[in-house]
N, C-alpha and C positions, 0 to 999 in steps of 0.2 A: 453380788449376783452370781448365781450358779448356772453354768451352762451344762446341759445334759446331752451327752453324745452317746449314740448307740448305733448298731447295725440293725436295720429293719429288714427282716426276712418275712415276707408275707405273700399269700396267694389271694386273688380277688376273683369274685364270681358275680354274674348277674343273678338275681333271685327271681325264679319263675313263680313261686308261690310262697306266701308267708307261713312260718311255723305257727302252731296254735298258741294261744294264751300269751301274747306279747306283753300284756299288762303285768305278768308275773316276773318280768326281768327288769333290771335297772336300765333307765333311759336317761340320756343326756341330750341337751339341746346344743347344737354346734352351729356357729356362724363363722365363716372364714373368707378371706380374700387374698389375692396374690399381688405382691409388689413386683414380682418378676417370675417368669415361668421357665427360664433357661439361664442359669440354674433356678430351681424353685426356691422362692423366698415367700413364706406365707405368714399371715397373722391369723390368729384364731381366738374366738371366745368359746370356751367349753364350759357351759353353765356359768359360773362366776370366776373361772380361771382364764387368764389371758397369756398368750405366748407368741413369740416370733420363732419360726422354724425355717431352717435351711435343709434342703434335701439334695443329695447328689443325683446324678443321672442313674438310670437303671430301671429294672422292672421288678423282679422278685427280690433282689437284694440291693439295698441302698443305704448310704450313710445318712444319719439324721442328727441334727443339732437343734436343741430347743432352749430358748432363753425366755425367762419370765418377763411379762410386761405388766404395767399398771393399767387400770381401766382407761385412764386419761391418755396414756401413750397409744393404747389400742385404738381409741376413738380418733386420735389425731392421724394415725397411719391409715385408718379405714378410708379417709378422704383421698388417699394417694394410690389406691389399688387400681390395677388394670383389669378390665373385664367385670363380670358380675360377682356379687356376693353370693356365696353358696350357703344355704341353710338346710339343715337336716336333723332328724332325730336319730340318735345312735343307741341301739339296744345291745346290751352286753349279755350274750347267751353262752353259758358254760357248755363245753362239748368234750366228750371223750376223756374225762378225768383231768387232763392237764392243759387243754386248749380253751380259748374263748373266741366265739364268733362275734365280730362287730358288725351288726346289721344296720346299714344306713338307709333310711327312708328319706329321700330328698323332697324338699318342699319348693314352692314357688315355681319358677319357670323350668326347673329340672324335674318336677313331678311328672309322671309317676315312677321315675327311676329308683330302683332298689339294688344296692350292692352289698355283698358280704365279704369281709376281709378276715383272714385268719393269720395271726402272727405265730412264727415258729422259732424254736431255740437254735435251729441249724438248718442248712440247706437240705440235708438228707431227710429230715422230718417233713420239710415242705414238699419235697419231690415224692415222698411216699404217701402223702395225705389222700384219703378217700373222703370226698365231701358227702354231707347228708343228702337225701333224695330231694329236698326242697330247694337245693341250689340249682341254678341253671348253668349257662355257658361259662367256662373258665376264661376270664379276660385278663389274667395275670400279665401276659406278655403283650397286651394291647395298650399302648400309650393313650388311646382314646378315652379310657376310663380312669386315668389319673385325674384327681380333682383339679389340678392345674389346667388340664386340657378342658375339662368341663366348664371352667370359669370363663373360657374364651368362646364358647358356643354362642 
C-alpha cells in the first residue's frame, strides 16, 4: 500500500455564476464522508477510485495523506461516518496555462452550493492569484466551507 503525502496549497471561492460549456470539461462524481473532523479523516469515492485521507489543520496550506482503499473497505467505513454523505460533480477546468480550477457542484441537501478550488505550487502563487470573473466570494480562510464542516450541517 502506497501512502501519498503532500502539502496542499489552495484557495477556495463561492461561485456566483457558472462558466459556459461545462460539458466540454472532464467531470468526476465524488461521494465522501467523514470519520472524524478534528483532525479530518475522510473516505472518498472518486468515480471508481477509493481512498482514505487525513488532513492537518489549516486553511490555505495543509498537510494531506492519502491511502488507497478497496471498494469493500470503503463501503464498510461508509457505515461509520459522522454527519452526512457529501455528493458532488467535480469539473476540471484548465486555467492560465498551469493551473486547474476544480469546480464542485454539490448535490442532495447541499444543492445549490457551488465552490471552486485552485491548487498552487507555492504560497506566493496562491497569494498572487487573480480569480476569473465568474468566481464569487473568496472563502479560503473560512472553515465553514471545508467539506468536513459541510458534512455536519
